C-alpha positions as a LaTeX table, in Angstrom:
\begin{tabular}{lrrr}
\hline
Residue & $x$ (\AA) & $y$ (\AA) & $z$ (\AA) \\
\hline
Met1 & 6.54 & 4.65 & 22.11 \\
Ser2 & 8.70 & 2.02 & 20.68 \\
Met3 & 8.34 & 0.05 & 17.15 \\
Lys4 & 9.16 & $-3.76$ & 16.95 \\
Ile5 & 10.06 & $-4.96$ & 13.08 \\
Leu6 & 10.80 & $-8.77$ & 12.40 \\
Ser7 & 11.89 & $-9.89$ & 9.37 \\
Trp8 & 12.20 & $-13.64$ & 8.51 \\
Asn9 & 13.17 & $-15.51$ & 5.25 \\
Ile10 & 10.92 & $-18.54$ & 6.21 \\
Gln11 & 11.18 & $-21.02$ & 3.49 \\
Trp12 & 7.79 & $-21.38$ & 2.37 \\
Gly13 & 6.94 & $-22.40$ & 5.85 \\
Arg14 & 8.98 & $-25.59$ & 5.74 \\
Gly15 & 11.31 & $-26.26$ & 8.94 \\
Cys16 & 14.36 & $-28.51$ & 9.24 \\
Asp17 & 12.38 & $-31.43$ & 9.67 \\
Gly18 & 11.13 & $-31.06$ & 6.03 \\
Val19 & 7.75 & $-29.87$ & 7.72 \\
Val20 & 5.92 & $-27.03$ & 6.13 \\
Ser21 & 3.68 & $-25.29$ & 8.74 \\
Ile22 & 2.78 & $-21.70$ & 8.56 \\
Pro23 & 0.89 & $-22.41$ & 11.87 \\
Arg24 & 4.23 & $-23.41$ & 13.62 \\
Ile25 & 5.68 & $-20.20$ & 12.17 \\
Ala26 & 3.33 & $-17.61$ & 13.27 \\
Ser27 & 3.36 & $-18.92$ & 16.71 \\
Val28 & 7.33 & $-18.51$ & 16.72 \\
Ile29 & 6.38 & $-15.10$ & 15.69 \\
Ser30 & 4.08 & $-14.61$ & 18.66 \\
Asp31 & 6.09 & $-15.91$ & 21.01 \\
Met32 & 8.87 & $-14.23$ & 20.33 \\
Asp33 & 7.13 & $-10.22$ & 20.58 \\
Glu34 & 4.21 & $-8.57$ & 19.64 \\
Phe35 & 5.43 & $-6.91$ & 16.22 \\
Asp36 & 4.32 & $-3.88$ & 14.64 \\
Val37 & 5.58 & $-5.11$ & 11.18 \\
Ile38 & 6.41 & $-8.62$ & 10.43 \\
Cys39 & 8.59 & $-8.71$ & 6.85 \\
Leu40 & 8.49 & $-12.66$ & 5.30 \\
Gln41 & 10.71 & $-13.91$ & 2.66 \\
Glu42 & 9.94 & $-16.84$ & 0.49 \\
Val43 & 6.45 & $-16.90$ & 0.80 \\
Ala44 & 4.09 & $-19.21$ & $-1.88$ \\
Ile45 & 0.56 & $-19.65$ & $-3.19$ \\
Asn46 & 0.04 & $-22.85$ & $-5.00$ \\
His47 & 3.43 & $-24.55$ & $-5.15$ \\
Pro48 & 2.73 & $-27.53$ & $-4.68$ \\
Gly49 & 6.15 & $-28.90$ & $-5.75$ \\
Leu50 & 7.72 & $-26.91$ & $-3.31$ \\
Pro51 & 9.47 & $-29.84$ & $-0.89$ \\
Gly52 & 6.77 & $-30.71$ & 1.81 \\
Ser53 & 4.27 & $-28.39$ & 0.14 \\
Lys54 & 0.63 & $-29.11$ & $-0.84$ \\
Gly55 & $-0.06$ & $-25.59$ & $-2.40$ \\
Glu56 & $-1.40$ & $-23.54$ & 0.30 \\
Asp57 & $-2.18$ & $-20.56$ & 0.41 \\
Glu58 & 0.41 & $-19.08$ & 2.41 \\
Val59 & $-0.83$ & $-15.54$ & 2.67 \\
Asp60 & $-3.87$ & $-16.66$ & 3.75 \\
Gln61 & $-2.72$ & $-18.50$ & 6.20 \\
Leu62 & $-0.78$ & $-15.96$ & 7.13 \\
Met63 & $-3.70$ & $-13.25$ & 7.55 \\
Ala64 & $-5.39$ & $-16.00$ & 9.65 \\
Glu65 & $-2.58$ & $-16.40$ & 11.97 \\
Phe66 & $-2.68$ & $-12.14$ & 12.66 \\
Pro67 & $-5.84$ & $-10.76$ & 12.50 \\
Gly68 & $-5.92$ & $-6.98$ & 12.64 \\
Tyr69 & $-2.69$ & $-6.82$ & 10.72 \\
Ser70 & $-3.41$ & $-5.90$ & 6.69 \\
Ala71 & $-0.98$ & $-8.35$ & 3.89 \\
His72 & 0.76 & $-6.72$ & 1.34 \\
Leu73 & 2.30 & $-9.09$ & $-1.00$ \\
Gly74 & 5.29 & $-8.63$ & $-3.55$ \\
Ile75 & 5.27 & $-10.95$ & $-6.23$ \\
Gly76 & 8.78 & $-11.83$ & $-7.65$ \\
Ser77 & 8.22 & $-15.40$ & $-9.40$ \\
Asp78 & 4.77 & $-15.76$ & $-11.29$ \\
Leu79 & 4.43 & $-18.45$ & $-13.15$ \\
Leu80 & 1.61 & $-21.25$ & $-14.98$ \\
Gly81 & 0.27 & $-23.40$ & $-12.79$ \\
Glu82 & $-2.25$ & $-26.66$ & $-13.40$ \\
Asn83 & $-5.64$ & $-25.48$ & $-14.55$ \\
Asn84 & $-4.69$ & $-21.92$ & $-15.73$ \\
Thr85 & $-3.54$ & $-21.56$ & $-11.83$ \\
Arg86 & $-0.84$ & $-18.75$ & $-10.89$ \\
Arg87 & 2.50 & $-19.77$ & $-9.09$ \\
Leu88 & 3.56 & $-17.48$ & $-6.67$ \\
Phe89 & 6.67 & $-16.91$ & $-4.46$ \\
Gly90 & 7.90 & $-13.73$ & $-3.20$ \\
Asn91 & 7.79 & $-11.31$ & $-0.15$ \\
Leu92 & 5.19 & $-10.58$ & 2.69 \\
Ile93 & 4.58 & $-7.48$ & 4.64 \\
Leu94 & 2.31 & $-7.98$ & 7.80 \\
Ser95 & 1.12 & $-4.13$ & 9.51 \\
Arg96 & $-1.54$ & $-3.81$ & 12.17 \\
Leu97 & $-0.16$ & $-0.04$ & 11.69 \\
Pro98 & $-2.12$ & 2.13 & 8.59 \\
Val99 & $-0.34$ & 1.29 & 5.17 \\
Met100 & $-0.40$ & 4.78 & 3.86 \\
Gln101 & 1.03 & 3.09 & 0.15 \\
Val102 & 2.96 & 0.13 & $-1.25$ \\
Phe103 & 5.30 & $-0.03$ & $-4.01$ \\
Arg104 & 7.32 & $-3.18$ & $-5.90$ \\
His105 & 10.47 & $-2.70$ & $-6.93$ \\
Ser106 & 11.35 & $-5.31$ & $-9.79$ \\
Leu107 & 14.77 & $-5.48$ & $-9.15$ \\
Pro108 & 17.04 & $-6.35$ & $-12.11$ \\
Phe109 & 17.74 & $-9.73$ & $-13.70$ \\
Pro110 & 20.73 & $-9.83$ & $-15.60$ \\
Ala111 & 21.72 & $-13.73$ & $-17.49$ \\
Asp112 & 25.32 & $-14.99$ & $-15.85$ \\
Tyr113 & 25.52 & $-17.77$ & $-17.64$ \\
Gly114 & 25.97 & $-20.96$ & $-16.22$ \\
Asn115 & 24.56 & $-19.93$ & $-12.39$ \\
Gln116 & 20.48 & $-20.42$ & $-11.64$ \\
Gly117 & 18.04 & $-17.87$ & $-10.70$ \\
Met118 & 14.92 & $-16.01$ & $-10.63$ \\
Pro119 & 13.27 & $-12.74$ & $-10.67$ \\
Arg120 & 13.36 & $-10.61$ & $-7.16$ \\
Ile121 & 11.19 & $-7.85$ & $-5.73$ \\
Ala122 & 11.54 & $-5.42$ & $-3.22$ \\
Leu123 & 8.41 & $-4.87$ & $-1.81$ \\
Glu124 & 8.33 & $-0.99$ & 0.53 \\
Val125 & 5.20 & 0.13 & 2.42 \\
Ile126 & 4.64 & 3.86 & 4.14 \\
Ile127 & 4.07 & 3.41 & 7.47 \\
Ala128 & 2.05 & 5.64 & 9.61 \\
Val129 & 3.01 & 5.40 & 13.18 \\
Gly130 & 1.36 & 8.12 & 14.76 \\
Asp131 & 1.51 & 11.26 & 13.03 \\
Arg132 & 4.88 & 10.24 & 11.20 \\
Leu133 & 6.01 & 8.29 & 8.68 \\
Leu134 & 8.55 & 5.14 & 7.78 \\
Arg135 & 9.44 & 3.49 & 4.77 \\
Val136 & 9.63 & $-0.10$ & 5.35 \\
Thr137 & 11.24 & $-2.36$ & 2.53 \\
Thr138 & 11.90 & $-5.88$ & 2.45 \\
Thr139 & 13.76 & $-7.91$ & $-0.17$ \\
His140 & 15.30 & $-11.28$ & $-0.92$ \\
Leu141 & 18.02 & $-11.10$ & $-3.54$ \\
Glu142 & 19.96 & $-13.38$ & $-5.41$ \\
Tyr143 & 21.77 & $-16.08$ & $-3.93$ \\
Tyr144 & 23.75 & $-18.49$ & $-7.00$ \\
Ser145 & 24.40 & $-15.18$ & $-8.71$ \\
Val146 & 27.09 & $-12.69$ & $-7.15$ \\
Glu147 & 26.39 & $-10.53$ & $-10.79$ \\
Gln148 & 22.95 & $-10.94$ & $-9.69$ \\
Arg149 & 23.27 & $-9.89$ & $-6.46$ \\
Thr150 & 25.68 & $-6.97$ & $-7.20$ \\
Ala151 & 22.97 & $-5.07$ & $-9.92$ \\
Gln152 & 20.43 & $-6.20$ & $-7.26$ \\
Ile153 & 21.72 & $-3.98$ & $-4.17$ \\
Ser154 & 22.88 & $-1.17$ & $-6.57$ \\
Gln155 & 18.90 & $-0.96$ & $-7.58$ \\
Leu156 & 18.14 & $-1.20$ & $-3.60$ \\
Arg157 & 20.66 & 1.96 & $-3.05$ \\
Thr158 & 19.16 & 3.76 & $-5.88$ \\
Ile159 & 15.70 & 3.20 & $-4.65$ \\
His160 & 16.44 & 4.87 & $-1.67$ \\
Gly161 & 18.15 & 7.60 & $-3.23$ \\
Glu162 & 14.80 & 8.64 & $-5.32$ \\
Ala163 & 12.80 & 8.07 & $-1.86$ \\
Leu164 & 15.18 & 10.87 & $-0.53$ \\
Ser165 & 14.84 & 13.28 & $-3.43$ \\
Gln166 & 10.89 & 12.83 & $-3.07$ \\
Ala167 & 11.49 & 13.22 & 0.59 \\
Ser168 & 12.80 & 17.04 & $-0.38$ \\
Asn169 & 10.36 & 17.91 & $-2.88$ \\
Arg170 & 7.56 & 17.92 & $-1.14$ \\
Asn171 & 4.46 & 19.48 & $-3.16$ \\
Asn172 & 1.18 & 20.01 & $-2.54$ \\
Thr173 & $-0.90$ & 17.11 & $-4.24$ \\
Ser174 & $-4.36$ & 18.11 & $-2.96$ \\
Asp175 & $-5.93$ & 19.70 & $-5.85$ \\
Leu176 & $-4.67$ & 16.64 & $-8.17$ \\
Asp177 & $-6.43$ & 13.75 & $-9.02$ \\
Pro178 & $-6.69$ & 11.06 & $-6.52$ \\
Pro179 & $-3.87$ & 8.38 & $-7.70$ \\
Phe180 & $-1.68$ & 11.62 & $-6.77$ \\
Trp181 & $-2.75$ & 11.83 & $-3.39$ \\
Ala182 & 0.35 & 10.24 & $-1.94$ \\
Pro183 & 1.67 & 10.12 & 1.24 \\
Val184 & 5.50 & 11.88 & 0.59 \\
Arg185 & 8.41 & 8.67 & 0.89 \\
Pro186 & 9.80 & 9.88 & 3.94 \\
Ile187 & 13.79 & 10.17 & 4.86 \\
Ser188 & 13.07 & 7.96 & 7.74 \\
Ser189 & 13.70 & 3.98 & 6.10 \\
Val190 & 14.30 & 0.72 & 7.08 \\
Tyr191 & 15.52 & $-2.23$ & 4.79 \\
Cys192 & 15.29 & $-5.79$ & 5.75 \\
Gly193 & 15.30 & $-9.47$ & 4.70 \\
Asp194 & 17.50 & $-12.15$ & 2.97 \\
Phe195 & 20.54 & $-10.27$ & 1.10 \\
Asn196 & 22.25 & $-13.86$ & 0.64 \\
Cys197 & 25.43 & $-12.93$ & 1.21 \\
Glu198 & 27.95 & $-12.28$ & 4.73 \\
Pro199 & 28.75 & $-9.10$ & 6.34 \\
Ser200 & 32.13 & $-8.80$ & 4.31 \\
Ala201 & 30.24 & $-9.34$ & 1.27 \\
Pro202 & 32.02 & $-6.69$ & $-1.43$ \\
Glu203 & 28.78 & $-6.08$ & $-2.78$ \\
Leu204 & 27.30 & $-5.24$ & 0.32 \\
Ala205 & 29.17 & $-2.50$ & 1.35 \\
Ile206 & 27.16 & $-1.05$ & $-2.40$ \\
Leu207 & 24.59 & $-0.54$ & $-0.75$ \\
Met208 & 26.06 & 1.71 & 2.32 \\
Lys209 & 27.90 & 3.82 & $-0.06$ \\
Pro210 & 27.46 & 7.87 & 0.81 \\
Tyr211 & 25.39 & 10.03 & $-1.73$ \\
Glu212 & 26.96 & 12.88 & $-3.21$ \\
Ser213 & 23.57 & 14.66 & $-2.60$ \\
Phe214 & 22.40 & 13.45 & 0.33 \\
Glu215 & 23.54 & 12.94 & 4.36 \\
Ser216 & 21.41 & 9.87 & 4.58 \\
Cys217 & 22.66 & 6.58 & 3.43 \\
Leu218 & 22.25 & 3.57 & 4.63 \\
Thr219 & 23.74 & 1.94 & 7.64 \\
Asp220 & 23.51 & $-1.66$ & 9.21 \\
Ala221 & 21.58 & $-1.48$ & 12.40 \\
Trp222 & 23.22 & $-4.56$ & 13.76 \\
Leu223 & 26.46 & $-2.09$ & 14.18 \\
Ile224 & 24.50 & 0.60 & 15.69 \\
Ala225 & 22.98 & $-1.85$ & 18.47 \\
Asn226 & 25.47 & $-4.29$ & 18.79 \\
Pro227 & 28.95 & $-2.30$ & 18.87 \\
Gly228 & 32.27 & $-4.44$ & 18.56 \\
Met229 & 29.64 & $-7.38$ & 17.79 \\
Pro230 & 30.38 & $-9.70$ & 15.07 \\
His231 & 26.87 & $-10.30$ & 13.52 \\
Ala232 & 25.21 & $-13.20$ & 14.85 \\
Phe233 & 24.66 & $-15.85$ & 12.62 \\
Thr234 & 21.30 & $-16.45$ & 10.66 \\
Val235 & 21.44 & $-19.36$ & 8.96 \\
Gly236 & 23.17 & $-22.98$ & 9.47 \\
Leu237 & 22.52 & $-23.04$ & 12.99 \\
Lys238 & 19.54 & $-26.09$ & 13.37 \\
Gly239 & 20.61 & $-28.94$ & 10.92 \\
Cys240 & 18.84 & $-27.82$ & 7.86 \\
Ala241 & 19.52 & $-29.48$ & 4.84 \\
Trp242 & 21.22 & $-25.72$ & 3.39 \\
Pro243 & 24.16 & $-24.31$ & 4.34 \\
Asp244 & 26.56 & $-26.67$ & 5.31 \\
Arg245 & 27.89 & $-24.50$ & 7.57 \\
Ala246 & 26.57 & $-20.90$ & 10.12 \\
Tyr247 & 26.88 & $-17.63$ & 8.50 \\
Cys248 & 24.55 & $-14.61$ & 8.62 \\
Cys249 & 23.11 & $-13.25$ & 5.81 \\
Asp250 & 19.58 & $-11.72$ & 7.29 \\
Tyr251 & 19.77 & $-7.78$ & 8.23 \\
Phe252 & 18.48 & $-3.96$ & 9.28 \\
Phe253 & 19.81 & $-1.81$ & 7.45 \\
Ile254 & 18.37 & 1.99 & 8.24 \\
Ser255 & 19.03 & 5.82 & 7.21 \\
Gln256 & 21.02 & 7.54 & 9.02 \\
Asn257 & 18.47 & 9.90 & 10.71 \\
Leu258 & 17.47 & 6.45 & 12.45 \\
Cys259 & 20.86 & 5.69 & 14.17 \\
Asp260 & 19.65 & 7.76 & 17.56 \\
Ser261 & 16.40 & 5.74 & 17.89 \\
Val262 & 17.62 & 1.92 & 17.35 \\
Lys263 & 17.18 & 0.10 & 21.05 \\
Arg264 & 18.23 & $-3.44$ & 19.84 \\
Val265 & 18.83 & $-5.92$ & 16.85 \\
Ser266 & 18.39 & $-9.72$ & 17.81 \\
Val267 & 18.38 & $-12.78$ & 16.20 \\
Asn268 & 16.10 & $-15.85$ & 17.66 \\
Gln269 & 18.73 & $-18.49$ & 16.83 \\
Gly270 & 16.51 & $-21.10$ & 18.93 \\
Thr271 & 13.94 & $-22.07$ & 16.36 \\
Asp272 & 14.49 & $-24.03$ & 13.62 \\
Ala273 & 10.94 & $-23.65$ & 12.38 \\
Ser274 & 12.61 & $-22.29$ & 8.87 \\
Asp275 & 16.13 & $-23.07$ & 7.33 \\
His276 & 16.45 & $-18.77$ & 8.29 \\
Gln277 & 16.59 & $-17.66$ & 11.47 \\
Pro278 & 14.03 & $-14.43$ & 12.81 \\
Val279 & 15.94 & $-11.47$ & 13.09 \\
Leu280 & 13.66 & $-8.37$ & 15.09 \\
Leu281 & 14.65 & $-4.86$ & 15.08 \\
Glu282 & 13.29 & $-2.39$ & 17.82 \\
Leu283 & 13.16 & 0.86 & 17.36 \\
Thr284 & 12.40 & 4.03 & 19.82 \\
Thr285 & 10.48 & 7.24 & 19.15 \\
Leu286 & 11.03 & 8.19 & 15.09 \\
Pro287 & 12.54 & 11.62 & 15.00 \\
Ser288 & 10.22 & 14.04 & 12.84 \\
\hline
\end{tabular}
């Protein structure tokens, strides 16, 4: 059986025409394929100040568009709104496969004077794929500050190393209190999202550095699926207000044990429903 994962920075549903439409986002996704896991960045709740927004609860809207999927939210920005409400902004994972556990990792936010920035998060889910487990983590890294983005990428590498160490420490938890009855975080891992830097960026290389104690470092899935081909552009294609040129900043990274399972990585360059393009990863049967 193959497994299909989508990653897309949806810019709170705002297309290049300036219109915010979650149904349009959902239509693009459904027209592309039937996905097992949908990873979305820049999902907003109660943010009427965002261009084109009326303060929609986009999580509720997306859940209505994708019945049969569970929804798992990771909030990076949590601010006070009017009438003591909360203004929320972050990442969302929709899964039609069982989600066994969820982790929400706050990423570093060091001061970088003169640059804008906002809190960022990596949202991790452990998914049951038949009798096997897969970690899927999605994130949206800092755009304005190289210093912050570098710290965030370094933390993602630390998170992966932590999971590798836990995967090698398979203790029986059945005699512990229920909060400890968690599945072991598996080696098989996918990291995706908007990394806000180009393939040649020095900070991106940090994510793929080998570990001293583990063999399963991370690999750019595009290079496995499309050897010798430059990364397809994921922004700057459809005349949105940003950016002023086309390049790639949206990726899938995989653990080494998944390299033989990569069937395809592709970019939907035909839609203008966001300022980013959706990216698809298809995996064949997962390793045991």
